[in-house]
mmCIF entry with sequence, helices, sheets and N, C-alpha, C, O atoms, coordinates in Angstrom:
data_MODEL
# 
_entry.id   MODEL 
# 
_entity.id                         1 
_entity.type                       polymer 
_entity.pdbx_number_of_molecules   1 
# 
_entity_poly.entity_id                      1 
_entity_poly.type                           'polypeptide(L)' 
_entity_poly.nstd_linkage                   no 
_entity_poly.nstd_monomer                   no 
_entity_poly.pdbx_seq_one_letter_code       
;(UNK)(UNK)(UNK)(UNK)(UNK)(UNK)(UNK)(UNK)(UNK)(UNK)(UNK)(UNK)(UNK)(UNK)(UNK)(UNK)
(UNK)(UNK)(UNK)(UNK)(UNK)(UNK)(UNK)(UNK)(UNK)(UNK)(UNK)(UNK)(UNK)(UNK)(UNK)(UNK)
(UNK)(UNK)(UNK)(UNK)(UNK)(UNK)(UNK)(UNK)(UNK)(UNK)(UNK)
;
_entity_poly.pdbx_seq_one_letter_code_can   XXXXXXXXXXXXXXXXXXXXXXXXXXXXXXXXXXXXXXXXXXX 
_entity_poly.pdbx_strand_id                 A 
# 
loop_
_entity_poly_seq.entity_id 
_entity_poly_seq.num 
_entity_poly_seq.mon_id 
_entity_poly_seq.hetero 
1 1  UNK n 
1 2  UNK n 
1 3  UNK n 
1 4  UNK n 
1 5  UNK n 
1 6  UNK n 
1 7  UNK n 
1 8  UNK n 
1 9  UNK n 
1 10 UNK n 
1 11 UNK n 
1 12 UNK n 
1 13 UNK n 
1 14 UNK n 
1 15 UNK n 
1 16 UNK n 
1 17 UNK n 
1 18 UNK n 
1 19 UNK n 
1 20 UNK n 
1 21 UNK n 
1 22 UNK n 
1 23 UNK n 
1 24 UNK n 
1 25 UNK n 
1 26 UNK n 
1 27 UNK n 
1 28 UNK n 
1 29 UNK n 
1 30 UNK n 
1 31 UNK n 
1 32 UNK n 
1 33 UNK n 
1 34 UNK n 
1 35 UNK n 
1 36 UNK n 
1 37 UNK n 
1 38 UNK n 
1 39 UNK n 
1 40 UNK n 
1 41 UNK n 
1 42 UNK n 
1 43 UNK n 
# 
_struct_asym.id          A 
_struct_asym.entity_id   1 
# 
loop_
_struct_conf.conf_type_id 
_struct_conf.id 
_struct_conf.pdbx_PDB_helix_id 
_struct_conf.beg_label_comp_id 
_struct_conf.beg_label_asym_id 
_struct_conf.beg_label_seq_id 
_struct_conf.pdbx_beg_PDB_ins_code 
_struct_conf.end_label_comp_id 
_struct_conf.end_label_asym_id 
_struct_conf.end_label_seq_id 
_struct_conf.pdbx_end_PDB_ins_code 
_struct_conf.beg_auth_comp_id 
_struct_conf.beg_auth_asym_id 
_struct_conf.beg_auth_seq_id 
_struct_conf.end_auth_comp_id 
_struct_conf.end_auth_asym_id 
_struct_conf.end_auth_seq_id 
_struct_conf.pdbx_PDB_helix_class 
_struct_conf.details 
_struct_conf.pdbx_PDB_helix_length 
HELX_P HELX_P1 AA1 UNK A 2  ? UNK A 9  ? UNK A 2  UNK A 9  1 ? 8 
HELX_P HELX_P2 AA2 UNK A 13 ? UNK A 17 ? UNK A 13 UNK A 17 1 ? 5 
HELX_P HELX_P3 AA3 UNK A 21 ? UNK A 23 ? UNK A 21 UNK A 23 5 ? 3 
HELX_P HELX_P4 AA4 UNK A 37 ? UNK A 39 ? UNK A 37 UNK A 39 5 ? 3 
# 
_struct_conf_type.id          HELX_P 
_struct_conf_type.criteria    ? 
_struct_conf_type.reference   ? 
# 
_struct_sheet.id               AA1 
_struct_sheet.type             ? 
_struct_sheet.number_strands   2 
_struct_sheet.details          ? 
# 
_struct_sheet_order.sheet_id     AA1 
_struct_sheet_order.range_id_1   1 
_struct_sheet_order.range_id_2   2 
_struct_sheet_order.offset       ? 
_struct_sheet_order.sense        anti-parallel 
# 
loop_
_struct_sheet_range.sheet_id 
_struct_sheet_range.id 
_struct_sheet_range.beg_label_comp_id 
_struct_sheet_range.beg_label_asym_id 
_struct_sheet_range.beg_label_seq_id 
_struct_sheet_range.pdbx_beg_PDB_ins_code 
_struct_sheet_range.end_label_comp_id 
_struct_sheet_range.end_label_asym_id 
_struct_sheet_range.end_label_seq_id 
_struct_sheet_range.pdbx_end_PDB_ins_code 
_struct_sheet_range.beg_auth_comp_id 
_struct_sheet_range.beg_auth_asym_id 
_struct_sheet_range.beg_auth_seq_id 
_struct_sheet_range.end_auth_comp_id 
_struct_sheet_range.end_auth_asym_id 
_struct_sheet_range.end_auth_seq_id 
AA1 1 UNK A 24 ? UNK A 25 ? UNK A 24 UNK A 25 
AA1 2 UNK A 30 ? UNK A 31 ? UNK A 30 UNK A 31 
# 
loop_
_atom_site.group_PDB 
_atom_site.id 
_atom_site.type_symbol 
_atom_site.label_atom_id 
_atom_site.label_alt_id 
_atom_site.label_comp_id 
_atom_site.label_asym_id 
_atom_site.label_entity_id 
_atom_site.label_seq_id 
_atom_site.pdbx_PDB_ins_code 
_atom_site.Cartn_x 
_atom_site.Cartn_y 
_atom_site.Cartn_z 
_atom_site.occupancy 
_atom_site.B_iso_or_equiv 
_atom_site.pdbx_formal_charge 
_atom_site.auth_seq_id 
_atom_site.auth_comp_id 
_atom_site.auth_asym_id 
_atom_site.auth_atom_id 
_atom_site.pdbx_PDB_model_num 
ATOM 1   N N  . UNK A 1 1  ? 21.228 4.618   -5.854  1.00 0.00 ? 1  UNK A N  1 
ATOM 2   C CA . UNK A 1 1  ? 21.276 3.243   -6.309  1.00 0.00 ? 1  UNK A CA 1 
ATOM 3   C C  . UNK A 1 1  ? 20.093 2.933   -7.233  1.00 0.00 ? 1  UNK A C  1 
ATOM 4   O O  . UNK A 1 1  ? 20.245 2.202   -8.212  1.00 0.00 ? 1  UNK A O  1 
ATOM 5   N N  . UNK A 1 2  ? 18.945 3.474   -6.929  1.00 0.00 ? 2  UNK A N  1 
ATOM 6   C CA . UNK A 1 2  ? 17.771 3.238   -7.768  1.00 0.00 ? 2  UNK A CA 1 
ATOM 7   C C  . UNK A 1 2  ? 17.977 3.835   -9.145  1.00 0.00 ? 2  UNK A C  1 
ATOM 8   O O  . UNK A 1 2  ? 17.638 3.211   -10.150 1.00 0.00 ? 2  UNK A O  1 
ATOM 9   N N  . UNK A 1 3  ? 18.528 5.035   -9.201  1.00 0.00 ? 3  UNK A N  1 
ATOM 10  C CA . UNK A 1 3  ? 18.762 5.694   -10.488 1.00 0.00 ? 3  UNK A CA 1 
ATOM 11  C C  . UNK A 1 3  ? 19.778 4.908   -11.304 1.00 0.00 ? 3  UNK A C  1 
ATOM 12  O O  . UNK A 1 3  ? 19.614 4.762   -12.515 1.00 0.00 ? 3  UNK A O  1 
ATOM 13  N N  . UNK A 1 4  ? 20.828 4.398   -10.659 1.00 0.00 ? 4  UNK A N  1 
ATOM 14  C CA . UNK A 1 4  ? 21.823 3.590   -11.368 1.00 0.00 ? 4  UNK A CA 1 
ATOM 15  C C  . UNK A 1 4  ? 21.191 2.321   -11.928 1.00 0.00 ? 4  UNK A C  1 
ATOM 16  O O  . UNK A 1 4  ? 21.491 1.920   -13.053 1.00 0.00 ? 4  UNK A O  1 
ATOM 17  N N  . UNK A 1 5  ? 20.326 1.693   -11.155 1.00 0.00 ? 5  UNK A N  1 
ATOM 18  C CA . UNK A 1 5  ? 19.650 0.481   -11.625 1.00 0.00 ? 5  UNK A CA 1 
ATOM 19  C C  . UNK A 1 5  ? 18.802 0.783   -12.842 1.00 0.00 ? 5  UNK A C  1 
ATOM 20  O O  . UNK A 1 5  ? 18.800 0.013   -13.802 1.00 0.00 ? 5  UNK A O  1 
ATOM 21  N N  . UNK A 1 6  ? 18.085 1.886   -12.817 1.00 0.00 ? 6  UNK A N  1 
ATOM 22  C CA . UNK A 1 6  ? 17.269 2.278   -13.971 1.00 0.00 ? 6  UNK A CA 1 
ATOM 23  C C  . UNK A 1 6  ? 18.132 2.541   -15.198 1.00 0.00 ? 6  UNK A C  1 
ATOM 24  O O  . UNK A 1 6  ? 17.791 2.115   -16.301 1.00 0.00 ? 6  UNK A O  1 
ATOM 25  N N  . UNK A 1 7  ? 19.245 3.237   -15.012 1.00 0.00 ? 7  UNK A N  1 
ATOM 26  C CA . UNK A 1 7  ? 20.110 3.581   -16.134 1.00 0.00 ? 7  UNK A CA 1 
ATOM 27  C C  . UNK A 1 7  ? 20.814 2.362   -16.721 1.00 0.00 ? 7  UNK A C  1 
ATOM 28  O O  . UNK A 1 7  ? 20.867 2.203   -17.940 1.00 0.00 ? 7  UNK A O  1 
ATOM 29  N N  . UNK A 1 8  ? 21.350 1.507   -15.866 1.00 0.00 ? 8  UNK A N  1 
ATOM 30  C CA . UNK A 1 8  ? 22.144 0.373   -16.351 1.00 0.00 ? 8  UNK A CA 1 
ATOM 31  C C  . UNK A 1 8  ? 21.300 -0.751  -16.928 1.00 0.00 ? 8  UNK A C  1 
ATOM 32  O O  . UNK A 1 8  ? 21.756 -1.469  -17.818 1.00 0.00 ? 8  UNK A O  1 
ATOM 33  N N  . UNK A 1 9  ? 20.079 -0.918  -16.438 1.00 0.00 ? 9  UNK A N  1 
ATOM 34  C CA . UNK A 1 9  ? 19.254 -2.026  -16.904 1.00 0.00 ? 9  UNK A CA 1 
ATOM 35  C C  . UNK A 1 9  ? 18.264 -1.613  -17.984 1.00 0.00 ? 9  UNK A C  1 
ATOM 36  O O  . UNK A 1 9  ? 17.866 -2.446  -18.799 1.00 0.00 ? 9  UNK A O  1 
ATOM 37  N N  . UNK A 1 10 ? 17.860 -0.352  -18.008 1.00 0.00 ? 10 UNK A N  1 
ATOM 38  C CA . UNK A 1 10 ? 16.893 0.106   -18.993 1.00 0.00 ? 10 UNK A CA 1 
ATOM 39  C C  . UNK A 1 10 ? 15.462 -0.281  -18.659 1.00 0.00 ? 10 UNK A C  1 
ATOM 40  O O  . UNK A 1 10 ? 14.586 -0.201  -19.520 1.00 0.00 ? 10 UNK A O  1 
ATOM 41  N N  . UNK A 1 11 ? 15.210 -0.697  -17.429 1.00 0.00 ? 11 UNK A N  1 
ATOM 42  C CA . UNK A 1 11 ? 13.851 -1.070  -17.059 1.00 0.00 ? 11 UNK A CA 1 
ATOM 43  C C  . UNK A 1 11 ? 13.047 0.177   -16.716 1.00 0.00 ? 11 UNK A C  1 
ATOM 44  O O  . UNK A 1 11 ? 13.609 1.239   -16.446 1.00 0.00 ? 11 UNK A O  1 
ATOM 45  N N  . UNK A 1 12 ? 11.742 0.035   -16.731 1.00 0.00 ? 12 UNK A N  1 
ATOM 46  C CA . UNK A 1 12 ? 10.851 1.139   -16.407 1.00 0.00 ? 12 UNK A CA 1 
ATOM 47  C C  . UNK A 1 12 ? 10.682 1.251   -14.895 1.00 0.00 ? 12 UNK A C  1 
ATOM 48  O O  . UNK A 1 12 ? 10.930 0.294   -14.161 1.00 0.00 ? 12 UNK A O  1 
ATOM 49  N N  . UNK A 1 13 ? 10.262 2.421   -14.440 1.00 0.00 ? 13 UNK A N  1 
ATOM 50  C CA . UNK A 1 13 ? 10.091 2.663   -13.004 1.00 0.00 ? 13 UNK A CA 1 
ATOM 51  C C  . UNK A 1 13 ? 9.077  1.692   -12.419 1.00 0.00 ? 13 UNK A C  1 
ATOM 52  O O  . UNK A 1 13 ? 9.287  1.156   -11.331 1.00 0.00 ? 13 UNK A O  1 
ATOM 53  N N  . UNK A 1 14 ? 7.980  1.463   -13.133 1.00 0.00 ? 14 UNK A N  1 
ATOM 54  C CA . UNK A 1 14 ? 6.952  0.541   -12.636 1.00 0.00 ? 14 UNK A CA 1 
ATOM 55  C C  . UNK A 1 14 ? 7.492  -0.880  -12.516 1.00 0.00 ? 14 UNK A C  1 
ATOM 56  O O  . UNK A 1 14 ? 7.101  -1.617  -11.610 1.00 0.00 ? 14 UNK A O  1 
ATOM 57  N N  . UNK A 1 15 ? 8.385  -1.269  -13.422 1.00 0.00 ? 15 UNK A N  1 
ATOM 58  C CA . UNK A 1 15 ? 8.991  -2.601  -13.344 1.00 0.00 ? 15 UNK A CA 1 
ATOM 59  C C  . UNK A 1 15 ? 9.955  -2.678  -12.166 1.00 0.00 ? 15 UNK A C  1 
ATOM 60  O O  . UNK A 1 15 ? 10.018 -3.704  -11.488 1.00 0.00 ? 15 UNK A O  1 
ATOM 61  N N  . UNK A 1 16 ? 10.700 -1.618  -11.916 1.00 0.00 ? 16 UNK A N  1 
ATOM 62  C CA . UNK A 1 16 ? 11.642 -1.590  -10.797 1.00 0.00 ? 16 UNK A CA 1 
ATOM 63  C C  . UNK A 1 16 ? 10.911 -1.681  -9.467  1.00 0.00 ? 16 UNK A C  1 
ATOM 64  O O  . UNK A 1 16 ? 11.380 -2.342  -8.541  1.00 0.00 ? 16 UNK A O  1 
ATOM 65  N N  . UNK A 1 17 ? 9.776  -1.024  -9.372  1.00 0.00 ? 17 UNK A N  1 
ATOM 66  C CA . UNK A 1 17 ? 8.994  -1.055  -8.133  1.00 0.00 ? 17 UNK A CA 1 
ATOM 67  C C  . UNK A 1 17 ? 8.529  -2.469  -7.809  1.00 0.00 ? 17 UNK A C  1 
ATOM 68  O O  . UNK A 1 17 ? 8.437  -2.836  -6.638  1.00 0.00 ? 17 UNK A O  1 
ATOM 69  N N  . UNK A 1 18 ? 8.235  -3.264  -8.832  1.00 0.00 ? 18 UNK A N  1 
ATOM 70  C CA . UNK A 1 18 ? 7.684  -4.606  -8.631  1.00 0.00 ? 18 UNK A CA 1 
ATOM 71  C C  . UNK A 1 18 ? 8.732  -5.696  -8.468  1.00 0.00 ? 18 UNK A C  1 
ATOM 72  O O  . UNK A 1 18 ? 8.369  -6.861  -8.305  1.00 0.00 ? 18 UNK A O  1 
ATOM 73  N N  . UNK A 1 19 ? 10.024 -5.362  -8.505  1.00 0.00 ? 19 UNK A N  1 
ATOM 74  C CA . UNK A 1 19 ? 11.076 -6.374  -8.348  1.00 0.00 ? 19 UNK A CA 1 
ATOM 75  C C  . UNK A 1 19 ? 11.116 -6.853  -6.903  1.00 0.00 ? 19 UNK A C  1 
ATOM 76  O O  . UNK A 1 19 ? 11.088 -6.054  -5.966  1.00 0.00 ? 19 UNK A O  1 
ATOM 77  N N  . UNK A 1 20 ? 11.180 -8.151  -6.742  1.00 0.00 ? 20 UNK A N  1 
ATOM 78  C CA . UNK A 1 20 ? 11.322 -8.772  -5.420  1.00 0.00 ? 20 UNK A CA 1 
ATOM 79  C C  . UNK A 1 20 ? 12.733 -9.337  -5.309  1.00 0.00 ? 20 UNK A C  1 
ATOM 80  O O  . UNK A 1 20 ? 13.413 -9.523  -6.318  1.00 0.00 ? 20 UNK A O  1 
ATOM 81  N N  . UNK A 1 21 ? 13.161 -9.603  -4.109  1.00 0.00 ? 21 UNK A N  1 
ATOM 82  C CA . UNK A 1 21 ? 14.502 -10.143 -3.886  1.00 0.00 ? 21 UNK A CA 1 
ATOM 83  C C  . UNK A 1 21 ? 14.675 -11.484 -4.590  1.00 0.00 ? 21 UNK A C  1 
ATOM 84  O O  . UNK A 1 21 ? 15.778 -11.817 -5.022  1.00 0.00 ? 21 UNK A O  1 
ATOM 85  N N  . UNK A 1 22 ? 13.605 -12.249 -4.708  1.00 0.00 ? 22 UNK A N  1 
ATOM 86  C CA . UNK A 1 22 ? 13.679 -13.552 -5.383  1.00 0.00 ? 22 UNK A CA 1 
ATOM 87  C C  . UNK A 1 22 ? 13.848 -13.410 -6.892  1.00 0.00 ? 22 UNK A C  1 
ATOM 88  O O  . UNK A 1 22 ? 14.193 -14.381 -7.565  1.00 0.00 ? 22 UNK A O  1 
ATOM 89  N N  . UNK A 1 23 ? 13.609 -12.213 -7.437  1.00 0.00 ? 23 UNK A N  1 
ATOM 90  C CA . UNK A 1 23 ? 13.769 -11.969 -8.875  1.00 0.00 ? 23 UNK A CA 1 
ATOM 91  C C  . UNK A 1 23 ? 15.215 -11.669 -9.255  1.00 0.00 ? 23 UNK A C  1 
ATOM 92  O O  . UNK A 1 23 ? 15.534 -11.571 -10.440 1.00 0.00 ? 23 UNK A O  1 
ATOM 93  N N  . UNK A 1 24 ? 16.088 -11.522 -8.270  1.00 0.00 ? 24 UNK A N  1 
ATOM 94  C CA . UNK A 1 24 ? 17.480 -11.169 -8.527  1.00 0.00 ? 24 UNK A CA 1 
ATOM 95  C C  . UNK A 1 24 ? 18.354 -12.401 -8.364  1.00 0.00 ? 24 UNK A C  1 
ATOM 96  O O  . UNK A 1 24 ? 18.322 -13.069 -7.330  1.00 0.00 ? 24 UNK A O  1 
ATOM 97  N N  . UNK A 1 25 ? 19.143 -12.695 -9.406  1.00 0.00 ? 25 UNK A N  1 
ATOM 98  C CA . UNK A 1 25 ? 20.080 -13.812 -9.364  1.00 0.00 ? 25 UNK A CA 1 
ATOM 99  C C  . UNK A 1 25 ? 21.487 -13.237 -9.256  1.00 0.00 ? 25 UNK A C  1 
ATOM 100 O O  . UNK A 1 25 ? 22.072 -12.815 -10.254 1.00 0.00 ? 25 UNK A O  1 
ATOM 101 N N  . UNK A 1 26 ? 22.024 -13.223 -8.043  1.00 0.00 ? 26 UNK A N  1 
ATOM 102 C CA . UNK A 1 26 ? 23.329 -12.628 -7.806  1.00 0.00 ? 26 UNK A CA 1 
ATOM 103 C C  . UNK A 1 26 ? 24.462 -13.456 -8.412  1.00 0.00 ? 26 UNK A C  1 
ATOM 104 O O  . UNK A 1 26 ? 25.515 -12.917 -8.754  1.00 0.00 ? 26 UNK A O  1 
ATOM 105 N N  . UNK A 1 27 ? 24.246 -14.761 -8.544  1.00 0.00 ? 27 UNK A N  1 
ATOM 106 C CA . UNK A 1 27 ? 25.279 -15.632 -9.106  1.00 0.00 ? 27 UNK A CA 1 
ATOM 107 C C  . UNK A 1 27 ? 25.530 -15.307 -10.580 1.00 0.00 ? 27 UNK A C  1 
ATOM 108 O O  . UNK A 1 27 ? 26.682 -15.253 -11.011 1.00 0.00 ? 27 UNK A O  1 
ATOM 109 N N  . UNK A 1 28 ? 24.468 -15.091 -11.352 1.00 0.00 ? 28 UNK A N  1 
ATOM 110 C CA . UNK A 1 28 ? 24.592 -14.787 -12.778 1.00 0.00 ? 28 UNK A CA 1 
ATOM 111 C C  . UNK A 1 28 ? 24.430 -13.295 -13.078 1.00 0.00 ? 28 UNK A C  1 
ATOM 112 O O  . UNK A 1 28 ? 24.464 -12.892 -14.241 1.00 0.00 ? 28 UNK A O  1 
ATOM 113 N N  . UNK A 1 29 ? 24.255 -12.470 -12.036 1.00 0.00 ? 29 UNK A N  1 
ATOM 114 C CA . UNK A 1 29 ? 24.073 -11.013 -12.201 1.00 0.00 ? 29 UNK A CA 1 
ATOM 115 C C  . UNK A 1 29 ? 22.910 -10.710 -13.137 1.00 0.00 ? 29 UNK A C  1 
ATOM 116 O O  . UNK A 1 29 ? 23.060 -9.952  -14.095 1.00 0.00 ? 29 UNK A O  1 
ATOM 117 N N  . UNK A 1 30 ? 21.760 -11.299 -12.861 1.00 0.00 ? 30 UNK A N  1 
ATOM 118 C CA . UNK A 1 30 ? 20.579 -11.119 -13.687 1.00 0.00 ? 30 UNK A CA 1 
ATOM 119 C C  . UNK A 1 30 ? 19.391 -10.696 -12.837 1.00 0.00 ? 30 UNK A C  1 
ATOM 120 O O  . UNK A 1 30 ? 19.289 -11.044 -11.660 1.00 0.00 ? 30 UNK A O  1 
ATOM 121 N N  . UNK A 1 31 ? 18.496 -9.938  -13.462 1.00 0.00 ? 31 UNK A N  1 
ATOM 122 C CA . UNK A 1 31 ? 17.261 -9.533  -12.817 1.00 0.00 ? 31 UNK A CA 1 
ATOM 123 C C  . UNK A 1 31 ? 16.116 -9.999  -13.698 1.00 0.00 ? 31 UNK A C  1 
ATOM 124 O O  . UNK A 1 31 ? 16.114 -9.746  -14.903 1.00 0.00 ? 31 UNK A O  1 
ATOM 125 N N  . UNK A 1 32 ? 15.150 -10.674 -13.109 1.00 0.00 ? 32 UNK A N  1 
ATOM 126 C CA . UNK A 1 32 ? 13.991 -11.146 -13.858 1.00 0.00 ? 32 UNK A CA 1 
ATOM 127 C C  . UNK A 1 32 ? 12.864 -10.137 -13.696 1.00 0.00 ? 32 UNK A C  1 
ATOM 128 O O  . UNK A 1 32 ? 12.500 -9.775  -12.577 1.00 0.00 ? 32 UNK A O  1 
ATOM 129 N N  . UNK A 1 33 ? 12.312 -9.683  -14.824 1.00 0.00 ? 33 UNK A N  1 
ATOM 130 C CA . UNK A 1 33 ? 11.198 -8.747  -14.826 1.00 0.00 ? 33 UNK A CA 1 
ATOM 131 C C  . UNK A 1 33 ? 9.938  -9.543  -15.120 1.00 0.00 ? 33 UNK A C  1 
ATOM 132 O O  . UNK A 1 33 ? 9.813  -10.142 -16.189 1.00 0.00 ? 33 UNK A O  1 
ATOM 133 N N  . UNK A 1 34 ? 9.008  -9.553  -14.179 1.00 0.00 ? 34 UNK A N  1 
ATOM 134 C CA . UNK A 1 34 ? 7.747  -10.270 -14.348 1.00 0.00 ? 34 UNK A CA 1 
ATOM 135 C C  . UNK A 1 34 ? 6.642  -9.287  -14.716 1.00 0.00 ? 34 UNK A C  1 
ATOM 136 O O  . UNK A 1 34 ? 6.516  -8.225  -14.105 1.00 0.00 ? 34 UNK A O  1 
ATOM 137 N N  . UNK A 1 35 ? 5.855  -9.643  -15.705 1.00 0.00 ? 35 UNK A N  1 
ATOM 138 C CA . UNK A 1 35 ? 4.729  -8.815  -16.158 1.00 0.00 ? 35 UNK A CA 1 
ATOM 139 C C  . UNK A 1 35 ? 5.169  -7.399  -16.515 1.00 0.00 ? 35 UNK A C  1 
ATOM 140 O O  . UNK A 1 35 ? 4.624  -6.419  -16.008 1.00 0.00 ? 35 UNK A O  1 
ATOM 141 N N  . UNK A 1 36 ? 6.141  -7.312  -17.378 1.00 0.00 ? 36 UNK A N  1 
ATOM 142 C CA . UNK A 1 36 ? 6.609  -6.009  -17.864 1.00 0.00 ? 36 UNK A CA 1 
ATOM 143 C C  . UNK A 1 36 ? 5.625  -5.445  -18.865 1.00 0.00 ? 36 UNK A C  1 
ATOM 144 O O  . UNK A 1 36 ? 4.452  -5.821  -18.868 1.00 0.00 ? 36 UNK A O  1 
ATOM 145 N N  . UNK A 1 37 ? 6.086  -4.552  -19.709 1.00 0.00 ? 37 UNK A N  1 
ATOM 146 C CA . UNK A 1 37 ? 5.229  -3.920  -20.712 1.00 0.00 ? 37 UNK A CA 1 
ATOM 147 C C  . UNK A 1 37 ? 4.630  -5.002  -21.621 1.00 0.00 ? 37 UNK A C  1 
ATOM 148 O O  . UNK A 1 37 ? 5.350  -5.840  -22.165 1.00 0.00 ? 37 UNK A O  1 
ATOM 149 N N  . UNK A 1 38 ? 3.336  -4.970  -21.769 1.00 0.00 ? 38 UNK A N  1 
ATOM 150 C CA . UNK A 1 38 ? 2.661  -5.960  -22.595 1.00 0.00 ? 38 UNK A CA 1 
ATOM 151 C C  . UNK A 1 38 ? 2.472  -7.275  -21.889 1.00 0.00 ? 38 UNK A C  1 
ATOM 152 O O  . UNK A 1 38 ? 2.097  -8.261  -22.523 1.00 0.00 ? 38 UNK A O  1 
ATOM 153 N N  . UNK A 1 39 ? 2.721  -7.324  -20.580 1.00 0.00 ? 39 UNK A N  1 
ATOM 154 C CA . UNK A 1 39 ? 2.555  -8.560  -19.815 1.00 0.00 ? 39 UNK A CA 1 
ATOM 155 C C  . UNK A 1 39 ? 3.651  -9.581  -20.065 1.00 0.00 ? 39 UNK A C  1 
ATOM 156 O O  . UNK A 1 39 ? 3.489  -10.757 -19.739 1.00 0.00 ? 39 UNK A O  1 
ATOM 157 N N  . UNK A 1 40 ? 4.762  -9.145  -20.641 1.00 0.00 ? 40 UNK A N  1 
ATOM 158 C CA . UNK A 1 40 ? 5.851  -10.072 -20.970 1.00 0.00 ? 40 UNK A CA 1 
ATOM 159 C C  . UNK A 1 40 ? 6.856  -10.152 -19.832 1.00 0.00 ? 40 UNK A C  1 
ATOM 160 O O  . UNK A 1 40 ? 7.096  -9.172  -19.127 1.00 0.00 ? 40 UNK A O  1 
ATOM 161 N N  . UNK A 1 41 ? 7.439  -11.330 -19.665 1.00 0.00 ? 41 UNK A N  1 
ATOM 162 C CA . UNK A 1 41 ? 8.525  -11.543 -18.711 1.00 0.00 ? 41 UNK A CA 1 
ATOM 163 C C  . UNK A 1 41 ? 9.847  -11.511 -19.467 1.00 0.00 ? 41 UNK A C  1 
ATOM 164 O O  . UNK A 1 41 ? 9.931  -11.949 -20.614 1.00 0.00 ? 41 UNK A O  1 
ATOM 165 N N  . UNK A 1 42 ? 10.869 -10.991 -18.813 1.00 0.00 ? 42 UNK A N  1 
ATOM 166 C CA . UNK A 1 42 ? 12.208 -10.974 -19.455 1.00 0.00 ? 42 UNK A CA 1 
ATOM 167 C C  . UNK A 1 42 ? 13.284 -10.980 -18.389 1.00 0.00 ? 42 UNK A C  1 
ATOM 168 O O  . UNK A 1 42 ? 13.027 -10.720 -17.213 1.00 0.00 ? 42 UNK A O  1 
ATOM 169 N N  . UNK A 1 43 ? 14.497 -11.284 -18.828 1.00 0.00 ? 43 UNK A N  1 
ATOM 170 C CA . UNK A 1 43 ? 15.646 -11.318 -17.928 1.00 0.00 ? 43 UNK A CA 1 
ATOM 171 C C  . UNK A 1 43 ? 16.648 -10.271 -18.373 1.00 0.00 ? 43 UNK A C  1 
ATOM 172 O O  . UNK A 1 43 ? 17.701 -10.122 -17.754 1.00 0.00 ? 43 UNK A O  1 
# 
């Protein structure tokens, strides 16, 4: 499941490690990445 998440979303391993359950929006099927590369947030 972790490998599929990395492949389908294109996020980095360090970003995946830092995802919390509150960062996932199941209603809109979105994942919020906080403090990604360059300190930027993205969805």
